N, C-alpha and C positions, 0 to 999 in steps of 0.2 A: 467379701461376700456382699452382694447387692442387697439392699433392704428397701422396704416400702411400707407405707401405712397399711395396717390390717383393718380395712373398712374405716369405721368411725371410732375404733377403740383407742386411737391415739398411740398405739404401739407400733414401732418400726420393726417389722418382722423380716427375717432373712427370707429370700425368695425360695430357698430350699428348707424344708422342715424335716425333723427327725420323726419318722413313723414308728410303728410298733417295733420294739427292740426286745425280744425275749426268746430264749431257747434254753429250756431246762437242762439240756445236755451240756451247757456251757456254764462254768462257775460264775457266781454273781460278780466277783471282782473283775473278771474278764469282760463281762457285759458292761460293767460300769466304765472300764477303761475305754471300750469301744465308743460308748456314748460320749465320754470326755473328748475323744478324738474328733468327733463331729462338732462338738462345742468349740474346740480349739480352732477348727476350720472357719468358724463364724456362724454356725447355725444356732439360732436362739429361740426356736419354737419346737416343742416336743409334744407328741401325742401319745396317750396311753389309755388303758381301759381295764376294768376289773376282769373282763373275760379273757384278756390276752394272757394265755398260759396260766389261767386261774390265779391271777394276782402277781405273777412273777414280773410282768412288765412294770407294774406300779412299784414293786420293790426295787427294781433296777433304777427307775427314775428317781425315787426318793433317795436312794443311796448316792446317786450321781450328783444330786443337787445339794447335798449337805455342804454348807459353806460356799455354794456357788449358785444360790437361788436368784440373786439380783440379775436383772437383765434377761431372764429366761421367761418365755411365755409358755405356760403349762396348760395343756388341754386334757381333761379327763371326761368320762362318760357316765351317763345313767343307762345301764344296760337293760334293766327290767322296767318296761314302760308301765306295768300294771302294779308296781309296788311303791310304797312311800318314798318320795324323793329324798327327804332329809336323812333318812337312815342310810341310803346309798351314798350320799355325799359324805356323811360322817365316816362310813366304812372305808371309802377311798382315801380320805385324808389321813385316817389312822394307818393304812397300809403305806402310804407315801411318806408318812412322818412329817407332814406339812400342816400348817394352820389354814392355808387357803391355796387355791389354784386360780389361774386367770380366767379359765373358761370351762364350764360344764356344758356338754351337749347331750341331748337325748340320742341314743345310739340306734342306727338302722331304722329310722322312722320312714317306712316305705309303703304305708297304707294311709289313705286319707282319714280313715276312722281313727287311727292311732294319733295322727296329727291333731284332729279335732279334740281328742281327750287331753292331749298335752296343752293345747291352747287354752282349754277351759280350766284345767286344774294343775297340770304339771309345771307350767311356767310360774304359776303363783308359788309353788313349792320352792322353785329355785330362787324366786324373789325373796322369800323368807330367809333362805340360806345366805343370799347376798346381803341382806340387811344385818345378818349376824357376822358378816366379814369373812365368809368362807369361799366366796368367789366374786369375780368382778363382772363377768359377761356370761351370756347364755346363748344357746343355739341348738341346732340339730345336725346330725349326719343322716344322709338319705341316699337310697338307691332308686329314687323315683322323681322325675322332673315335675309331675303334677303336685306332689307333696311339697317340693321345694318352692314351686310357684305360690302355693297357698301360704307357706311359712314366710316367704319374702313379702308378700302383700300384707300380711298381718301386722308387720312392724314389731314382732315379738322377738326377733333374732338379731343378735349382734354379729354373729358369724354363722355361716353355713358350710358344711363339708359334703363333697359329692365327687363323683368320678369325672376325670378329664384326661383324655389320652388318645392314642391312635385308634382305639376300638371301644368307643362308648356311644350310647344313644345320642344322636345329634342334638337333641333338645337340651342336653346339659350345656352344650357349647353355644347354640343359637338363641336359647331362651334364658337359662338359669344364670349364666355368667353376665350377660348384659343387664338383666333385671337386678341382680345383686349390686352391680356397679351403680345403677341409677338410684338404688335405695341406700347406698353407702354401707352395705353389709359386707363384712369381710368374707373372703373365699379361700378355703383351704381344700385343695383338690388332691385326690388319690387315684389309684389305678393307672398311673403312667405306664407301668409294665404289665397291665392286665393281670394282676396277681401272679406275675411270673410267667404267665402263659405265652407272652410275646417273646420272652427271652429263652425259653427252653421247652423241653418235652414234659409238660406237667399240666394237670387239670387245675392247678392253683396252689400257691404257697409250697412249691417243691414236692407236691404229692404226685404219685405215679399216675399214668394215664388210665385212670378209672374214675368212677363217680366220686366226687369230692364229699367227704364227711365234714361235719362242722368243725371248725378250728383252723389253726394255722401251723404250718411247718416251715422252718427256715431252710436256707440253702446249706447250712452247716459250714458256710465259708468256702465251699467247693466251687471250682470253676465249672462252667457248662461242659458237657461231653464234647469231645473233639469231632465226633461224627453224629450230628443230630439226626433223629429219625424224621422229624417234621420241620417245615420252614420256621424261621425265627427272625426277629429283629435284633439290632444291637442296642446297647444302653444309650448311646448318643442319639440314635434316631428317635427313640421313644422320648427321651428327656427333652430334646430340642423341639419336638412336636408340642409337648405340653407347655413348655416355656413360651413358645410362640403364641399359644392361646392366651397367655398372660393372666393366670389367676394370681391372687395376692401371694399365695404360698403353694408350692408343689411339694406334697408330702411323700417322702420316699422311705421304704424299708432299708435301713442301713445298719444291719445287724453285725456285719463283719468288715474288717479293714479292706478286704479286696472289693467288696461291694461299694464301700465308701469311695475308694480310690477311683473306681470306674465312673461313679456318678460325678465326682469332683472334676475329673479330667473332662468329662462331657460338658459340665457347666462352664469350665474355663474356655472351652472352644465354641461356646454358643454364640450364634448370630441368628436373629429371627429368620425363619424359613419363608421362602416365597410360596405362593399358593400352589404352584405346580409341584413343588417338592412335598408339600403337605399332602397333596392328593396321592403322590407316589407312595408315601409312607402308609396312608390309609389302605391302599390296595395291598401292600405287603402285609399289613396287619391282619387284613381279612383272611389272607392265606395262612398266616402264622397261627391264627386263633382256631382255625378249622380242625375238627377232630380232637379237641382238647376239653370237651365237656362244655356245659352251659356257662354263660357269662352272667352270673347272678346279679351283677350290678346294672344290667340293662333290662328294664321291664318289658313285658310282652315279647320276650325272645321266642323266635320260632326257627325251625330248621331252614325254612326258605329265606327268612330275613337275614340270618347271620351266617349261614354256611354256603349259600349259593351266590353271594354277591357282596358288593361293598357299599350298597346304598345306605346302610345304617350310619356311616360316617361321611361318605363321599358324595352327599347330595349335590 
């Protein structure tokens, strides 16, 4: 597994990261075994959050890291932007069964007003927790390039998390990634598969073709239907696209062995794509995403912008 420095953190992170791994229909020990499988492959960065399956994700991560904490970079989140930071940090550490994590990020900071409040008071709360030895680094995850720009310019973030894949607002690629590199801020990117929309007939996270409620559903480890209703991309096409963009870490949902195997095979076959191939995948993604509900990670989405053309990615 290739590794690279995660911004200025000094940590050499695997270029593939373990995203949310939680499915309450699957026993804890089986989820832990699946997580260990990814760790055995060489993945050493894992992301979780209290909101993922109401704490089940944190329970899985905590159980998996017992006796195996060394060498793993653990990311957790502050889900409630309007509540005291320290209480949320302590609650997450208690669920994880850990004394500290490597990085806490404020979750889904997608409004400039929210970022302003975090910059004024929230980061100070994390600093207090850091002084107490409960975390090492701080940052945000965001679905808005303007927020990411402000956060990166502030100098308050060690790591930022944001979408990067075949169907994302172009500003993430053209503005956020280069600015983060110039600032020495680590980049952990998600939405390689468009929340599953690019791989199957779903409005996101394996939910049926209807308006997406809040929350996530896993694939259950099932293979995609043999006869898709709508266009789709393959795992390799999506992953090779994001790896060519070259974020520090590409964060993938790897909740089942078959999902891991597909991602690992694609990783092993990776060669950076040429511009013409990147554009082909963008065009295919625009077709594969149409009719599958809104893409909540892209601000200012409109029917014309997203469903009638490819300009959002293929400028």
